Every structure is written in structure tokens, then in C-alpha cells.
N, C-alpha and C positions, 0 to 999 in steps of 0.2 A: 081701549086706546091702543093702536098699533105703534110699535117702536120703529123708527127709521134706523137702519144699520148705521153705526158710527156716531150715534147721538147719546147724550147724557141719559142715564137710566137703563142703558143696555145691560143685560145680565151676563153676557159673555165676559170672561176675564181676559183682559188684554195684557200683553207683556209691556212692562214699563220701559220706555226708551231712555230719555235723559234723566239724570239724577241731579238733585240740587242739594248743596251743602249750605246751611243757614249759619252764618257766623253768630256767635254769642258775644254780643257787645254789652257794655254797661248800660243799665236802664236809663241813664241820663240821655242816651241817644234816641230813645223811643218811648217806653212806658211812662217815664217821669213827665214827658211832654204831654201825654194824653191825660195824666192825672191833674196837671196844672190847668189844662183847658179841654174839658170834655166835648167842646164843640167839634173837635177833630173827628169824633166818631160819626158825625153827620155832615161834615164839611166836604168839599171836593177833595181834600187830602185824605179822606177815609180810605181810599183805595190802597195806599201804602200800608195802612194799619191792617186791613183785612187780608191783603196779600201775605203779609208776614204771619199773621195768625193762621191763615190757611196752610201755608207751607209747613208750619210746625207740626201739623197732623197729616200732612199729605203722604200718599204712597210714593211720590217721587223724591221725597226727602231722604237723604242719606246722612248718617252720623259720621261717616268715614270720608274725609276730604279726598282720599285717594280714588274713590269711586265717582266723584263728582264731575259732571260736565259743566255745571253752572254753579256760581257762588252768589248768594244773596246776603247783602249787608243791610240789616234793619235799622236804617237811620231815617227818622221821620222829618225830613227837611221841610216839607210844606205844612207841617202841623203846628209850627210855631207862629201863632196868629196875633195880629194887632187887635186892639179893642173893637175895631170895625169888622173883624173877621177876615182880613187880608193876610196872606202869608208874608212873613218877614224874610223875604228872599235874600237880603243882605247877610243874614246869618248862615245861610245854607252852605256857601263855600267853606266857611270855617268849620262847620260840623263835619262836612265830607272830608276835609283835610285832616281833621282830628281822628276820624274813624280810620282813614287810610294809614296814618302814622301808627295807630294802635295795632291794627291788624298786621301791617308789614313788619313791625318790630317784634311781634310776639308769635306770629304764625308763618309757616313756610308757604302758604297758598295765598 
């Protein structure tokens, strides 16, 4: 199989452009929600979970916020599901507000 330049699987090492700092927030914003309802791992909300997990091991991640171009806050707002499997969107604004307060009161970024 021939690789097309610029596609996944290319063996040439590329220089990393943007850097992402992943905030460490209490697990009640993310992993606790998944533990309560494992449907999140296969639901439409799974994207936010896999994005977070992917960033934790990504080459673009930086542990130094001074180097960061982007900041990721792992708050799983769409993973809080009703018994019917629908996101409880009315809770999302409170979760986001709580995360913002936590980060802005404890971190300079």
C-alpha cells in the first residue's frame, strides 16, 4: 500500500505546531460521570471522552501552560444522561460555570 504524503501513517517525523495544555480538574467533572453511566463510552457524547483521553498521551500535549497555544478543559457536559439516554443539557451550564470558577481562581491561565 502506498502512502499519500500528509496522511496518517506517514513515517516522516513532522514538527509539532500548536501545543495543548490539558487542565487537571477533579474527577467529578469527567471520570465520575463515566463511572456512573458507562453508556457514555458508546453514546454520541463519547467524542469528548476520547478527545480527552487522546490528548493525555498526544505529542501536542504540553505540561507547561507557558508553552500552550490551546487549553482543554475536560468537562463531560453531554455525558450526564437521562434514563432514556438523552443528555441532561440543563446541568451543562452549571458544570461549565463551576469548572471556570475552579480554574480561574486557582490557575493563571
